[in-house]
C-alpha positions as CSV (number, residue, x, y, z in Angstrom):
1,M,0.0,0.0,0.0
2,E,2.8,2.4,0.8
3,A,4.4,1.8,-2.6
4,V,1.1,2.5,-4.3
5,D,0.6,5.7,-2.3
6,Q,4.1,6.8,-3.3
7,L,3.5,6.1,-6.9
8,A,0.2,8.0,-6.9
9,S,1.7,10.9,-5.0
10,A,4.6,11.1,-7.4
11,G,2.2,11.5,-10.3
12,T,3.0,8.1,-11.9
13,F,-0.6,7.5,-12.9
14,R,-0.9,10.9,-14.7
15,V,0.4,9.2,-17.8
16,V,-3.0,7.5,-18.1
17,K,-4.5,10.9,-18.9
18,E,-2.2,11.3,-21.9
19,P,-3.6,10.1,-25.3
20,L,-1.0,7.3,-25.7
21,A,-1.9,5.5,-22.5
22,F,-5.5,6.5,-22.5
23,L,-6.1,4.8,-25.9
24,R,-4.2,1.8,-24.7
25,V,-6.7,1.4,-21.8
26,L,-9.6,1.7,-24.3
27,E,-8.0,-0.9,-26.5
28,W,-7.7,-3.2,-23.5
29,L,-11.4,-2.8,-22.7
30,F,-12.6,-3.1,-26.2
31,A,-10.5,-6.2,-26.8
32,I,-12.3,-7.8,-23.9
33,F,-15.7,-7.0,-25.3
34,A,-14.6,-8.3,-28.7
35,F,-13.5,-11.8,-27.8
36,A,-16.1,-12.1,-25.0
37,T,-19.1,-11.4,-27.3
38,C,-17.7,-13.8,-30.0
39,G,-15.9,-16.5,-28.1
40,G,-18.6,-16.9,-25.5
41,Y,-21.5,-17.2,-27.9
42,S,-23.9,-20.2,-27.8
43,G,-27.3,-20.2,-29.5
44,G,-29.8,-22.4,-31.1
45,L,-33.0,-22.7,-33.1
46,R,-36.2,-24.8,-32.9
47,L,-38.1,-26.3,-35.7
48,S,-41.5,-28.1,-36.0
49,V,-42.4,-30.9,-38.3
50,D,-46.1,-31.8,-38.4
51,C,-46.6,-35.0,-40.4
52,A,-49.8,-36.0,-42.0
53,N,-49.7,-38.9,-39.6
54,K,-49.7,-37.0,-36.3
55,S,-48.0,-39.8,-34.4
56,E,-44.9,-39.3,-36.5
57,S,-44.7,-35.6,-35.9
58,D,-42.0,-33.8,-33.9
59,L,-43.0,-30.3,-32.9
60,N,-39.8,-29.5,-31.0
61,I,-36.6,-30.1,-32.9
62,D,-33.9,-28.2,-31.0
63,I,-30.6,-27.5,-32.8
64,A,-27.8,-25.9,-30.7
65,F,-24.5,-24.5,-31.9
66,A,-21.8,-22.3,-30.5
67,Y,-18.3,-20.9,-31.1
68,P,-16.2,-21.7,-33.1
69,F,-19.1,-22.4,-35.5
70,R,-18.2,-25.7,-37.0
71,L,-21.7,-26.2,-38.1
72,H,-21.0,-29.3,-40.2
73,Q,-20.4,-31.0,-36.9
74,V,-23.8,-30.0,-35.5
75,N,-26.1,-33.0,-35.9
76,F,-29.8,-33.3,-35.1
77,D,-32.6,-35.9,-35.7
78,A,-35.7,-35.2,-37.7
79,P,-38.7,-37.3,-38.5
80,T,-39.2,-38.6,-42.1
81,C,-42.9,-38.9,-41.7
82,E,-42.5,-42.4,-43.1
83,G,-43.3,-44.6,-40.1
84,K,-41.1,-44.4,-37.1
85,R,-37.9,-43.9,-39.1
86,R,-35.9,-40.8,-38.3
87,E,-33.0,-39.3,-40.2
88,T,-29.8,-37.7,-38.8
89,L,-28.9,-34.4,-40.5
90,S,-26.2,-31.8,-39.9
91,L,-26.0,-28.1,-40.6
92,I,-23.9,-26.8,-43.5
93,G,-20.6,-24.9,-43.3
94,D,-17.5,-24.5,-41.3
95,F,-16.8,-20.9,-40.2
96,S,-14.3,-21.6,-37.5
97,S,-11.3,-20.0,-39.3
98,S,-12.7,-16.5,-39.4
99,A,-14.1,-16.7,-35.9
100,E,-11.0,-18.2,-34.3
101,F,-8.8,-15.7,-36.1
102,F,-10.9,-12.8,-34.8
103,V,-10.8,-14.1,-31.2
104,T,-7.1,-14.8,-31.4
105,I,-6.4,-11.2,-32.5
106,A,-8.6,-9.9,-29.6
107,V,-6.8,-12.0,-27.0
108,F,-3.3,-11.0,-28.1
109,A,-4.4,-7.3,-28.4
110,F,-5.8,-7.6,-24.9
111,L,-2.5,-8.9,-23.6
112,Y,-0.3,-6.4,-25.4
113,S,-2.5,-3.4,-24.4
114,L,-2.3,-4.6,-20.7
115,A,1.5,-5.0,-20.9
116,A,2.0,-1.6,-22.7
117,T,-0.2,0.2,-20.1
118,V,1.9,-1.3,-17.3
119,V,5.1,-0.1,-19.0
120,Y,3.7,3.4,-19.6
121,I,2.8,3.7,-15.9
122,F,5.6,2.0,-14.0
123,F,8.5,2.0,-16.5
124,Q,8.1,5.2,-18.4
125,N,11.6,6.4,-18.0
126,K,13.1,3.1,-19.3
127,Y,10.5,3.2,-22.2
128,R,11.8,6.6,-23.3
129,E,15.4,6.0,-22.4
130,N,16.3,5.0,-26.0
131,N,14.5,4.6,-29.3
132,R,14.1,0.8,-29.1
133,G,11.0,0.8,-26.9
134,P,8.9,3.4,-28.9
135,L,10.1,1.8,-32.1
136,I,8.8,-1.7,-31.1
137,D,5.6,-0.2,-29.8
138,F,5.1,1.6,-33.1
139,I,5.6,-1.5,-35.3
140,V,3.3,-3.6,-33.1
141,T,0.6,-0.9,-33.2
142,V,0.7,-0.8,-37.0
143,V,0.6,-4.6,-37.2
144,F,-2.4,-4.8,-34.8
145,S,-4.2,-2.1,-36.8
146,F,-3.9,-4.1,-39.9
147,L,-4.9,-7.4,-38.2
148,W,-8.0,-5.8,-36.7
149,L,-9.1,-4.6,-40.1
150,V,-8.5,-7.9,-41.7
151,G,-9.9,-10.0,-38.8
152,S,-13.1,-7.8,-38.4
153,S,-13.8,-7.9,-42.2
154,A,-13.3,-11.6,-42.3
155,W,-15.5,-12.2,-39.3
156,A,-18.2,-9.9,-40.6
157,K,-18.4,-12.1,-43.8
158,G,-18.2,-15.2,-41.7
159,L,-21.1,-14.0,-39.5
160,S,-23.3,-13.3,-42.5
161,D,-22.7,-16.9,-43.7
162,V,-23.5,-18.3,-40.2
163,K,-26.8,-16.4,-40.2
164,I,-27.7,-18.0,-43.6
165,A,-26.6,-21.5,-42.5
166,T,-28.6,-21.3,-39.3
167,D,-31.7,-19.7,-40.8
168,P,-34.6,-21.9,-39.8
169,D,-36.1,-21.7,-43.3
170,E,-32.8,-22.9,-44.8
171,V,-32.5,-25.7,-42.3
172,L,-36.0,-26.9,-43.1
173,L,-35.0,-27.5,-46.7
174,L,-32.6,-30.1,-45.5
175,M,-35.4,-32.4,-44.2
176,S,-36.9,-34.9,-46.5
177,A,-40.3,-34.7,-44.7
178,C,-40.5,-31.0,-45.6
179,K,-40.3,-31.7,-49.3
180,Q,-43.7,-33.3,-49.1
181,Q,-46.6,-30.9,-49.3
182,S,-48.8,-33.0,-47.0
183,N,-46.4,-32.3,-44.1
184,K,-46.2,-28.9,-42.4
185,C,-42.7,-27.6,-41.4
186,L,-42.5,-24.4,-39.5
187,P,-39.8,-22.5,-37.6
188,V,-40.5,-22.1,-33.9
189,R,-37.5,-20.1,-32.7
190,S,-34.7,-18.4,-34.6
191,P,-31.2,-17.9,-33.1
192,V,-30.4,-14.6,-31.4
193,M,-27.3,-13.0,-33.1
194,S,-27.2,-9.7,-31.2
195,S,-24.0,-10.5,-29.3
196,L,-22.3,-11.6,-32.5
197,N,-23.3,-8.4,-34.2
198,T,-21.8,-6.5,-31.3
199,S,-18.5,-8.4,-31.7
200,V,-18.2,-7.2,-35.3
201,V,-18.9,-3.6,-34.1
202,F,-16.2,-3.9,-31.4
203,G,-13.8,-5.3,-34.0
204,F,-14.0,-2.3,-36.2
205,L,-13.9,0.0,-33.2
206,N,-10.7,-1.7,-32.1
207,F,-9.3,-1.0,-35.6
208,I,-10.2,2.7,-35.3
209,L,-8.5,2.9,-31.9
210,W,-5.3,1.1,-32.9
211,A,-5.1,3.1,-36.2
212,G,-5.6,6.4,-34.3
213,N,-3.0,5.5,-31.8
214,I,-0.3,5.1,-34.5
215,W,0.3,8.8,-34.5
216,F,0.8,9.1,-30.8
217,V,3.2,6.2,-30.7
218,F,5.0,7.6,-33.7
219,K,5.6,10.9,-31.8
220,E,7.6,8.9,-29.2
221,T,10.0,7.5,-31.8
222,G,13.3,9.0,-33.0
223,W,11.8,9.3,-36.5
224,H,9.5,12.0,-35.3
225,S,12.2,13.9,-33.4
226,S,14.7,13.7,-36.2
227,G,12.0,14.9,-38.6
228,Q,11.4,17.9,-36.4
229,R,15.2,18.6,-36.2
230,H,15.5,18.4,-39.9
231,A,12.6,20.9,-40.4
232,A,14.1,23.2,-37.8
233,D,17.5,23.1,-39.5
234,T,15.9,23.8,-42.9
235,M,14.1,26.8,-41.5
236,E,17.4,28.1,-39.9
237,K,19.3,27.7,-43.1
238,Q,16.6,29.6,-45.1
239,S,16.4,32.4,-42.5
240,S,20.2,32.8,-42.4
241,G,20.4,32.8,-46.2
242,Y,18.0,35.7,-46.4
243,N,19.9,37.6,-43.6
244,Q,23.2,37.2,-45.5
245,G,21.8,38.0,-48.9
246,G,22.4,41.3,-50.8
247,Y,19.0,42.7,-50.0
248,N,19.9,43.0,-46.4
249,Q,23.3,44.6,-46.9
250,D,23.7,48.3,-46.8
251,S,24.2,48.5,-50.5
252,Y,23.7,52.2,-50.4
253,G,25.4,52.8,-47.1
254,P,29.0,53.9,-46.4
255,A,30.4,50.9,-48.1
256,G,28.2,51.0,-51.1
257,G,29.2,51.7,-54.6
258,Y,27.6,55.1,-54.8
259,N,29.2,56.4,-51.6
260,Q,32.7,55.4,-52.6
261,P,35.0,58.1,-54.0
262,G,33.7,58.4,-57.5
263,S,35.4,59.2,-60.7
264,Y,35.1,62.9,-60.1
265,G,37.0,62.8,-56.8
266,Q,40.6,63.6,-56.2
267,V,41.9,60.1,-57.1
268,G,39.9,59.6,-60.2
269,D,40.9,60.2,-63.8
270,Y,39.3,63.6,-63.8
271,G,40.5,64.4,-60.3
272,Q,44.1,65.3,-61.3
273,P,45.0,68.9,-61.8
274,Q,44.1,69.9,-65.3
275,S,45.2,72.7,-67.6
276,Y,42.5,74.9,-66.3
277,G,43.7,74.6,-62.7
278,Q,46.1,76.7,-60.7
279,S,49.1,76.1,-63.0
280,G,47.4,78.0,-65.9
281,P,47.3,81.5,-64.4
282,T,50.8,81.1,-62.9
283,S,52.3,80.3,-66.3
284,F,50.5,83.2,-67.9
285,S,51.9,85.7,-65.3
286,N,55.4,84.5,-65.8
287,Q,55.2,85.1,-69.4
288,I,54.1,88.7,-68.8
């Protein structure tokens, strides 16, 4: 308890208020919802077959199925309406690959988000000590963003196929008794898919969270800091170039061309004593 109080008093948990850690906490929670709503699903449907001979009817045919949705392994018995003989049928389809892939991504995302949050809170100094930690974090975040997009899309398609395969009207078509017009086949109860629909929603929400967190993780890497330094150096070079350029010099000042002793000064070509200077009158007076 004293260690926790010291950490809290030192402001260690303030990092959770920053976008990087806050999004990691949301990713952790949403990953739980994703694999719980999909991996914990179990449902079923009920059918009714009313034969022309009432003694052969079966009004309560229950078919149960669950994750990972290997429906071809779900068997059930149905009357044939031909005496006491019954037939064993199975649902159609195997959708375990997309469902298991989705849940696997959710579980690993949950574990990584939890570990990253612990590092942010308790080992933040070591995390930012060198570029290795942020760089690994950035790469993993990009990979999980891609996996969430692929896994959620695949599971959304798989869920639509599961709904078709477990549709009571489609299952009734598998029964030989329902192909005879004298028998009445009706769906009694359809499977409830609300939790599976929720899992798809959480899958795409996880993709948005992980994709949005890429920028905040990128800011922790050396790539971002080096990019800022390069931009700052470029701006400094541009500003120094303009300051040293001819337009900022005192071209018309004391050192300018027009302020230097011109051609009409004492040193120029026309600055030497000419024939119309002082020597002219002196020579004339001497002659007189």
